[in-house]
N, C-alpha and C positions, 0 to 999 in steps of 0.2 A: 207573262213573258215566256217566250220559247227559249229553252236552254240551248246555248250555242254548241255545247258538246254533243247534244242530240242531233242537231242540224248537221254537224261535221260527220258524225257516225253514219247517219242516213245517206249523206252524199258519198261517203267512202263505200258503203255497202252497195249503193246503186252502181258504182263502177266495178265492184268486185263481189259477185255472188258467193264465191268460195269463202271469203272473209265473213260474209253474213252467216253461212252455215257453221263455220268454226266458232264464231262468237255467240251466235244465238243459241245453238244447240250443243255446243261443247263437244263436237264430234269432228273427226277428220274424214272428209270424203275420200273414197278410193281415187286413184290417179285418173281413171277413165271418167268418174263422176265429176271431178274437178274440171277436166277437159270439156265435158258436156255442158256444165254450168257456164263456163267462160264462153263457149261457142254460142250458147243460147243468149247470153248477154250481148253478144256482138252481132247476132243475125236473127231476123224474125222467123226463120224456119230452120229447124234442126231435126234430124231423124236419127234414131238409135235402133240398131238391130243387134240382138244378142240372145243368148240362151235364157232360160227361165231361172229366176232366183239370184240374179247378179246385182240387184239393187236399182233397176230402172225406175220402178214406181217410187222408191224413196227419193231418187234424184229428181224426178218430176215433181214430187211433193215439195221438196226444198225449193225448186224453181218457182212453183206457183206461189209459195209463201214469200219468197224473196221479192217476186214481182209485185205482189199485193202490198208488201211493206214499203217498197221503194218507188212505186209508180202509181200513186193514187191520184185520181180515180183510174180504174183500169177494167178491161175485160180480157179474159185469158181463155182462148180456145184450146181445148185439150182433146185429142182424139185417141182412139184405141181400136183394137181389132174387133171388139164387140161391146155392147152395153154392160154386160156382166163384168168384163175386164175393168171397165171404168168404175163401176159402182163398188165391186168387191175389192179391187186392188188399188187403183189410183186414188179415188176419193177417200177410201179407208185410210190410206197412208197420209193423205193431206190432213185428215182429222187427227191421226196419231201425232204427227209432228206439230200441228196447231196447238194441241193440248200441252206440248212440251215447251211452248214459247212462254217466256216470263211475263 
């Protein structure tokens, strides 16, 4: 039997990716990261342009893991400026945060 608390939690997370990040990883997204997560939950296309080292890859990793957790089955297209950026940064961050999931 499926736990009703789990069903409620997944439904709440599906509506609120920021709550997913806070509760799953016990971290507080930066204000712009929270705005990005909410925008991505509301729209199929979101673009972020900013300097290096501000947390874009982390925010994308959270978004990928949120979507995989709350939208099964799914396919998630992720693009980057080049293949190294995707392999070395984006997918590495997805792996880092995946290992932090309980």
